[in-house]
N, C-alpha and C positions, 0 to 999 in steps of 0.2 A: 209232564213233570218228570224230571230226572231225579233217580235217589240211590243213595250208595248203599249197597249190600251188607248191613251189617248184621252179624250173627249174633242175635240176642241171648242165646243160650251160653255159648263160650263168653260174651260178656257177662252177665248173672255169674257163672262159674268163677271167675277172675275176682269182680268185685264181692263177692258175698262174704257179708261180715265187716265192710267197711263202714258201712252208717251204725255209727255209734250215738245217735242224737239221744238226749235225755233233757225232755222239758223243764225249763224254769217256771218254778211255781212258790216264789219267795212270799206272796200272801196266803196259802194253802187255799188255793182255788179250788183245786180237786173236790174240795169240802162242801163248795158250794152246786156242784153236779151229783146226778142220779148216778145211782150204778148201771143203768142202763146206758145213760151218757158215756160214761168210762169205758164200758164194755164195747161201745161203738167206734170210740175212737182207739182204742187201744188195737182193735179190731183192724181199722183203716191203716194206723201206724205198722202193722205188723206188715200188710199187706204192699204198702209204701216200701217197706225196708227190703222185703225180698223180691220184688217184683220191677219197683219203678227206680230205685237209688241206683242199684248196680248198671243200671244201661242209660240212664237219661242223662250223664255227663257226653257220652258218645253221641246222641242222637242229637244235642244242643250244639255241638261241634260240627256234624254232620248239617245243620239246618234243616234237619228230618224231622217229622212225625212220628211216634211210635203207634202207630195206628191198633197194633196188637194189643194195646192197652187198653182199648176200648170196652172190650168186652169183662176185662178186670176190674174196671170202673163201675160197670155196670153191677156185678156182681157183690159188690162192696155197697152197692147203694147209694151213689154217689149221683145219679141222676133222678132228678126231681124228688130228693129222701121225704120233702115236708108234703108232698103231694098225696091224695089219699089212696089205699091200698086197692080199691075197686079198679083203678086204672093200672094195676101192676106196680105202684109206687110203694116209696116206704110207709105212708102215713106217719113218720117224725116229727117232732117238733121243730122250734128254731133254732135252738141250742145246739140240739144233735146234728141239723143242716149244717151250722158255724161250724163245729168240730171237725165234720169231713172235710170241711174246706182248706180248714185248719191245716189238719194232716197231709193234705195233696199237698197245698201251696208249699209248705215245709221242705217238702222236696222240689219244686217245681211251680212257678206262677203259670205258666204255661199250661202245664196238665191241669192246674185247678180253671183256668179259662175254659178248657173244653168242658170240663163239668160245672161251670156255672151257666155257659152259654147253654148248654143241652139245658138244664134244671130250671132257670131262672128265665132266660129270655127265648126259650123255643116251649118247652113243656108248660111253664107257668101260664104264658099267654092264653094257650090252646085252652087250657082248665079253666082259667078265668072267663074269658070270653069266647070261646069256641061255643059250638053246638054241641050236641050229645053224640050225634054222629062223628063230630072232628076229635070229638075226645076218644072214644071207641077206635078210631081207625089208627090214631097214631099216639097217644101215649103210651100205650104197652110197648109200642115197639119202640120209642126213645128211650123206655123206662129200661128195658132189657139190652140194651146197645145195639138191636138189629138196623135199628136207622141213626144215624146221627145229622142233627140239626144246627142251622144256622139262625142268627138274628141279621135283619137287614133295616138299620137305620141311616147311619153315617152315610154322607154322599161327599163326592170330591169338593164341592164346595159349601157343604153345610154340614160342622162338626157342631161346634156348641150351638148352634143355632137351627137346629130341627126343624122348626115349624118354615123354614124357607124351604126345606126340599121339593125336589122336582120331579121326581120320579111319579108317574102318576097313570089312570088307568081308564079306559072307555067303555061301556057296556058295549056286547054284541051279542043280544040272543041271550041263552044261557051261560054265556061265558064273559068275561071282560079281557081287554086287550090292554096288555102290561109294557110300559116303557119306560126304561130309565137306568139309571146305575148306582150301586153302594160301594163304597170302599171299607178297608181296613174289618174285613169282619172275620173274625174267629170260626173255625170250622169249616168255612167255605169251599176249600177245595176237594174236600171228601162228603160234604152235607146231602143227605138224601132229602132232604127238607129243608127250604127257608122260611121263617116268618118275615115277611117283607110289609114294610109301612108305605104307602103311597097315599098319593091325594086322587080323590074321583073328578069327577066331570065339575062338581060344585066346590072343588077345593077342599074338602072335609079327608081328614086322613081316615085312613081305615087299615085292618091287619090283613095280609093273604098268606097264605100257606102257599108257597112254590114248590114244585116237586121236580127233583131231578128227572131229567127226559122230556122235560115240556120242551117244545122245539123253541127256538130263540131263545134259551136260558142256559148263560155259561158263566163259569164260576173260574176265571184267570187267575192263578197264585201268586202272591206277591214275594218277591223274591229279594235278596241283600240285606236283610233284617240283623241288626247288631242286638236286638231284644225280642223274648220269645221265640226262640229260633227251633226250639221243640214244639212247639205250636203251628199249626197251620191257618194261615192269613191269605185270605185271598178277596178278589171282589165279585159283585155281583151283578150281571151285565143282562138285562130284559133288551129284546128285539122282539118287539110284537108278541111277546109270548100270550097266549091264549088260556086261560085261566077259568074253570068253571066257577061260577057265582058260589056252589056248594064251597067253595075252600075260603073264602071272605068269612072272618071272624064275626058273626052277628052281636057280640054283647059289648062293642064298645064302638064310639066315633072321636077323632081329635085326637090331640097329643096325650091326654090321659093315658089312652092304652099303652105306648111306647114307655112313657114316663115309668107308669107303675111296673112294668117288668124292670126299669134300672132300678127302681127301687130294691126290689127282690135282689137282684144281682149284684147291688152296691153292698146290702146286708152282707152277703157271702164274701165280698171282695174285703172288708174289714176285718173278718177274722181268717182270711187266708194270709193277708199281708201279716198280719202279726204272726202267722205261724213262718214266713219267711225271715223274720225278725229274729225268732228264738230259734231259729236253725242257724244264723249267723253269730246271734250271741255266744251260742252252745259251741261253735267250731271256735271261737277265737278264744273262749275260754279255757278250752281243751287246750289247744294251742300254745297258749300262754303257759301254762304250767310244764310245758315239755320243752318250750324251747329257751335254750340258755344263751345269755351275752353275759359279757363281764364277770362269768365264775354263777351265774346263778338264773333260776328261771326269770322270763320277763314280767311273770306274773307278781313278782314282787316289788315292781319299780312303781313309783306313786302315779306316774302318768298313765300307765296301762289299767293301775285299780281305777283310777277316775273313769276312765272309757268305760268298764266294765261296769261300776256303779252306777254310771248315768245310763246304759243300754237299759240294765236291770229295772231301774226305776218308771223308765217308759213302758217296757214291756210290761210291768204289772199295772201300770194306770190303763193301758189299752186291753189288757185283760179284763180288767173291772169294767170298762166302757163295755165290750162286747156282750160280756155276762149279762149286764143289765140292760142292754138294748133288745139281747135274745128273750128277755123277760117281758118286756113291752112289745116286742113281737109278736109272743104267744098269748100274749093278754088282746093281742088287736090294737094297741094304742100308741104304736110309736109312730110317729110324725118323720115325713120326706126328710124335714132340717134336722132331726136327730139322726136318721141314718147316714146323711150328707157330713155330719160332724165326725162320725165315726170311720168312716171310708177316708175323708180328708186326713183324720189326725193318726191313724193306725199305717197309712201308706206313708205319711210323713216321716213317722219315727221307724218305719221299716227303713228308708232310704236311707235315712241318717245313720242307723245301726249299721247297716251294709256298708257304707262309706268308713265308719271308723273302723268295723273289722277288718277290713280290708287294709287299712294301715296296720293293724296290729300284726297283721301276717306277713307285712312287708312283701318282697317279690314273692314269696307262694301264694299272696292273696290274688294274683292275676294269673295264675295258673287253673285247670282244670282238675288239679289234684285236689281241692277244696271247692266248695260250691258259692263260696262268697259273692266273686265277679259276676257269677250267671244270675243269682238274686239281684245285684246291684243293675244289672243290665234289665233285666227281667221288669224289678219295680219303676223303670223309667215309662215303660208301658201303662205299667197300673196306675200311676201317679195322673196319667194321660185319659185312658179311657174310662167310661161309665161316667162320665162328669170331670174336668179336668181338676187339678187341685186348685186353681180360680174360681172356677165357676162354683166348684161347693163351697167358697169363700164367698161368695155374692147371696147364697141358697142362704146361707147363716145369717149374712148382712140383711138379707130382706126380711128374713125370719124374728130377728133382734129390731128392729127401727120401721119396720111396714112399709118401706120406702123400696121402690124395683129399681135395682139398678141395672138393669137388662137394657132397659129402655132410656 
């Protein structure tokens, strides 16, 4: 994998202080948060402004993953913050988890993807379905960033229909032999471990922890992306990979395993996409007050005020949705359909807001001087992964009518 030598310290020095983000809070949502929630959010925001914002544009332009930030994300508790402290994790509630995702994606969706995959799609299944030995072996290393993980579900011919997967394994003594391939896998090129979903000889889906260095396991990188350019994406290829049976997750069989993980990730996305929306709104608002046309700031024109008012309205509704959903998650009452609604709605409003904000900035909106075009391109991936926009529509339709439109 070829990389461009980016001098991160020089980038930070040149761009320090340029991130002037102020969170919109029209309905005083902060009053609904605990002091701990606000402390966690503000700490993550400070780290993002200091370490990520000054370098993210250069890494995105170079289509390069800022791997040096993995340790920092671990230090701020971004990996598995909702998992128990006994495994080296944060022991926080779901609102704190959501706020962390919001602050990271406020800067860049690709960076939030790294954290989401690590916490919700790798650490969560190991915690939820793994043996005690697996938890002790992997979770502390993933939490502190010494290991990076990825999640293998999507296949070249099976995206929205994961039950059709062809990746499979057969038993061979104390091991299994794994064959197949996964694609569109965030973190794959750098991952030390992969939680892979595959069918056994009876056609039953199981989760398997595949480790870097196992013979026949390769992770070719996906190039030429227009979206999530600062995130590492790749394939997982299994060519007669021998994996110990002790690496099989014992606590689940069938699609329930990966779908449970996806619900956790989708919850985080609903907060993260809101962060991207808020950043686009804040950028457009600030620009409109500074940019003059026809002798006055464009903020004084009706059409620009209409755009800003509609952005803020959608952001406020989305803030209330994720706050309520976070409380349902804390109480163990959130349903998959409720999570689907939040993911679908918040990504949609974020995409719409990014497009309106880009128009408000005119030609400047397409440059790296501002983050809006990067957000817009990133969100085109977010609207597709972890269940496409239309798939979440059908999940809601099934919940509402009782009729399954998937068959």
